[in-house]
C-alpha positions in Angstrom: 91.9 133.0 158.5 91.6 129.4 156.1 94.3 126.5 156.0 94.8 124.5 152.6 95.7 121.2 151.1 96.7 121.2 147.8 96.7 118.0 146.4 98.3 118.0 142.9 99.4 115.3 140.2 102.3 118.3 138.9 104.7 116.8 136.2 102.7 116.6 132.9 100.1 118.7 132.0 101.4 122.1 133.1 98.1 123.7 134.1 99.4 122.1 138.0 102.1 124.9 137.7 99.8 127.4 137.2 97.5 126.5 139.8 100.5 126.4 142.1 101.5 129.8 141.1 97.8 131.2 141.4 97.6 130.0 145.1 101.1 131.0 146.0 100.4 134.4 144.3 97.3 134.9 146.5 99.5 134.8 150.0 97.2 131.7 151.6 98.1 129.8 154.4 99.3 126.5 152.5 99.3 124.0 155.4 100.8 121.3 153.0 100.7 119.7 149.5 100.5 116.2 148.6 101.2 114.7 145.8 98.7 112.8 143.1 99.2 109.7 141.1 102.4 109.3 141.9 105.4 108.4 139.7 108.3 105.9 140.7 110.0 106.5 143.8 108.8 110.1 144.7 109.2 112.2 141.5 106.2 114.3 141.7 107.2 115.4 145.2 110.5 115.8 144.7 109.3 117.8 141.4 106.7 119.9 143.7 109.7 120.2 146.2 112.2 121.5 143.7 109.4 124.3 142.4 108.5 125.5 145.4 112.9 125.6 146.5 113.1 127.6 142.9 110.4 129.9 144.4 111.5 130.5 147.8 108.9 128.7 149.3 111.0 125.6 151.4 108.5 126.5 153.7 105.7 124.6 152.8 105.9 120.7 153.4 105.3 118.3 150.5 104.6 114.7 151.2 104.1 111.8 148.5 100.6 110.2 148.1 99.5 106.8 146.2 101.4 105.5 143.3 98.7 104.5 141.0 101.6 103.0 138.6 101.0 106.4 136.0 104.3 107.0 133.5 102.4 110.1 132.5 105.5 111.7 134.0 107.4 114.3 131.5 109.8 116.2 134.1 112.7 113.8 134.8 114.8 116.5 134.4 114.0 119.0 136.8 114.0 116.5 140.0 117.6 116.5 141.4 116.9 115.0 144.5 114.6 112.7 147.1 114.0 114.8 150.3 113.4 112.7 153.3 110.5 114.4 154.3 108.2 112.3 152.1 109.1 109.0 154.1 106.4 110.1 156.2 103.3 109.2 155.5 100.7 111.9 153.9 98.0 110.6 156.1 99.6 111.3 159.1 100.3 115.2 158.4 96.7 115.5 157.6 96.0 113.8 161.2 97.8 115.8 162.7 96.7 119.3 161.0 93.1 117.9 161.9 94.3 117.8 165.3 96.1 120.7 165.8 93.7 123.1 163.6 91.1 124.7 165.7 87.3 123.7 164.6 86.9 127.4 164.1 89.6 127.7 161.4 88.2 126.3 158.0 90.6 123.5 155.9 90.0 124.2 152.3 91.2 120.8 150.5 91.8 121.5 146.8 92.1 118.3 144.7 93.4 118.9 141.3 94.1 115.3 140.3 92.4 111.8 140.8 90.3 110.9 144.0 92.5 108.7 145.8 94.8 110.7 148.5 91.3 112.7 149.1 89.2 109.1 150.1 91.7 107.6 151.9 91.8 110.8 154.2 88.2 110.8 154.4 88.5 106.6 155.1 91.4 107.1 157.8 89.7 110.5 159.7 86.0 110.2 159.9 85.9 113.9 161.4 87.3 114.9 158.1 84.0 114.7 156.7 82.8 117.3 159.0 86.1 119.5 159.1 87.3 119.5 155.6 85.8 121.8 152.6 86.7 120.0 149.4 87.1 121.2 146.0 87.9 118.8 143.5 88.5 119.1 139.4 87.3 116.1 137.6 84.7 114.1 136.2 81.9 115.6 134.2 77.7 116.0 133.9 75.9 115.4 130.5 79.1 116.4 128.7 81.7 114.2 126.7 84.3 115.6 124.5 83.4 116.1 121.0 84.5 113.3 118.1 85.8 111.4 121.5 84.1 108.0 121.5 84.2 107.0 125.2 85.7 109.5 126.5 86.2 109.3 130.2 87.6 112.1 132.4 90.8 111.6 133.2 91.0 112.3 137.1 88.1 110.0 137.2 89.4 107.7 135.3 92.4 107.0 137.2 90.6 106.0 140.1 86.8 105.9 139.4 86.2 104.0 143.4 87.9 106.9 145.2 85.9 109.0 142.8 82.5 107.6 143.7 83.6 107.4 147.8 84.2 111.0 147.7 80.5 111.6 146.0 79.0 109.3 148.4 80.6 110.5 151.4 79.1 113.3 153.6 82.3 116.1 153.1 81.1 119.4 151.8 82.5 119.4 148.3 82.3 121.7 144.9 83.2 120.0 141.9 84.3 122.1 139.0 84.2 119.8 136.0 84.7 119.3 132.6 81.7 120.7 130.9 82.7 124.1 132.0 86.9 123.7 132.0 86.5 122.2 128.4 86.2 125.5 126.9 88.5 127.1 124.3 88.8 130.6 126.3 90.5 128.5 128.7 93.2 127.3 126.3 96.4 128.2 127.0 99.1 127.6 123.3 102.3 127.2 124.0 102.8 129.9 120.8 99.5 132.2 122.1 99.1 135.5 123.2 99.5 134.4 127.1 102.6 132.1 126.6 103.8 135.4 125.0 103.4 137.5 127.5 104.8 135.4 130.4 108.2 135.2 127.8 108.1 139.1 127.3 108.6 139.4 131.2 111.0 136.8 131.6 113.0 136.5 134.6 112.4 133.0 137.0 108.8 132.2 137.0 109.1 132.7 133.3 111.8 130.4 132.6 110.0 128.1 135.3 107.0 128.2 133.2 108.8 127.5 130.1 110.7 124.5 131.5 106.7 122.7 132.2 105.2 124.1 129.5 107.7 122.9 126.3 107.5 119.1 127.5 103.9 119.0 127.3 103.6 120.7 124.2 106.3 118.7 122.7 104.3 115.6 123.5 101.0 116.8 123.1 102.5 117.7 119.2 101.6 113.9 118.2 98.1 114.5 119.3 97.5 117.7 117.4 97.1 120.4 119.7 100.0 122.1 121.8 97.9 123.5 124.9 97.1 123.4 128.2 93.6 124.2 129.5 93.3 125.9 132.7 91.2 123.2 134.7 93.0 123.4 137.8 93.6 127.0 138.4 90.0 127.6 137.8 89.6 125.1 140.4 91.9 126.9 142.7 90.0 130.2 142.2 86.8 128.7 142.7 88.4 127.6 146.2 89.4 130.9 146.8 86.2 132.3 146.1 86.5 134.3 143.1 83.3 133.5 141.8 84.2 133.2 137.8 81.9 129.9 138.0 78.3 129.0 139.8 77.2 125.6 140.8 74.3 123.8 140.8 73.6 121.1 143.5 72.2 117.6 143.8 73.0 113.9 144.5 75.9 112.7 142.4 77.0 109.2 141.5 79.7 107.1 139.3 78.0 104.9 137.0 78.7 101.8 135.2 79.9 103.6 132.2 82.4 105.7 134.8 79.9 108.9 134.3 79.4 111.2 136.8 75.5 111.3 137.0 72.8 112.7 139.4 70.9 110.5 141.5 67.6 111.2 143.7 69.3 110.3 147.4 72.3 110.8 148.5 74.6 113.5 150.3 74.4 116.7 148.0 77.4 118.0 146.3 77.8 121.0 144.6 78.8 120.8 140.9 79.6 123.6 138.3 77.6 124.7 135.6 78.7 124.9 131.8 79.2 128.5 131.5 81.6 130.6 133.5 83.0 134.1 133.4 86.2 132.6 131.1 87.4 135.5 129.5 87.6 137.7 133.1 89.1 134.4 134.1 91.7 134.1 132.2 92.4 137.8 132.9 92.6 137.4 136.4 94.7 134.2 136.5 97.3 135.9 134.7 97.6 139.4 136.3 97.8 137.6 139.5 100.3 135.4 138.2 102.3 138.3 136.7 102.6 139.5 140.5 105.1 136.8 140.9 107.2 137.8 137.9 108.1 141.9 139.5 
């Protein structure tokens, strides 16, 4: 049975919450969760613990990851306490997991934020390059967002050096990239179909989703949208082997313009093709999450 590590920057765009709900609904072995792009004194980790507590999954340990100084956090009102467990370094937790997990067991590292924590793991534990299979959301190849001059994908932008380190490492990595995830079909509108379905079902999970989505929609309104793209759930789905997106294979690097480009030499990485089975994925995503709402 596979073991999973989730590395998430929950607390801003609600797609991180949808990704966690998808993972929980699949009933896989989530060994630990690491918060990424950490906020102040462990705010994201505290939020993740609060979510897990609300969902009855206090068995999953949470560790605070690297703080990059970001203030992209909209859910202070949902953070009620700081758990002492976050005083343990996340690297120690991952190191212990690597040591205690038999080599015959696959360890899947799902990174749906910047690559800071992941790069630190690879640097601290050389054996991790051979033990981990990484699924990472971030970057883009031959894609820029329409009408966005000098656009750089967020998870790459916040720590390009760590992103590039992962690309140059020998770890087996699948990248679900912006050329795939910036698809209108993958958008969930705050007042759109899927949120109306969620509200109609009601209950604790629906209230949890609402509490994460409403602040994001209010913030995003000033930028002209109230939607969330399901970047992170699609990455989780890929890690679970669902097959809604397919992958190219080549060596990649981050160039001086902070764009991911193909290069002629280097470790091979798998990166998502622009096309995906987006409609089927969205039906699958929400039918799976709805199982938590029964």
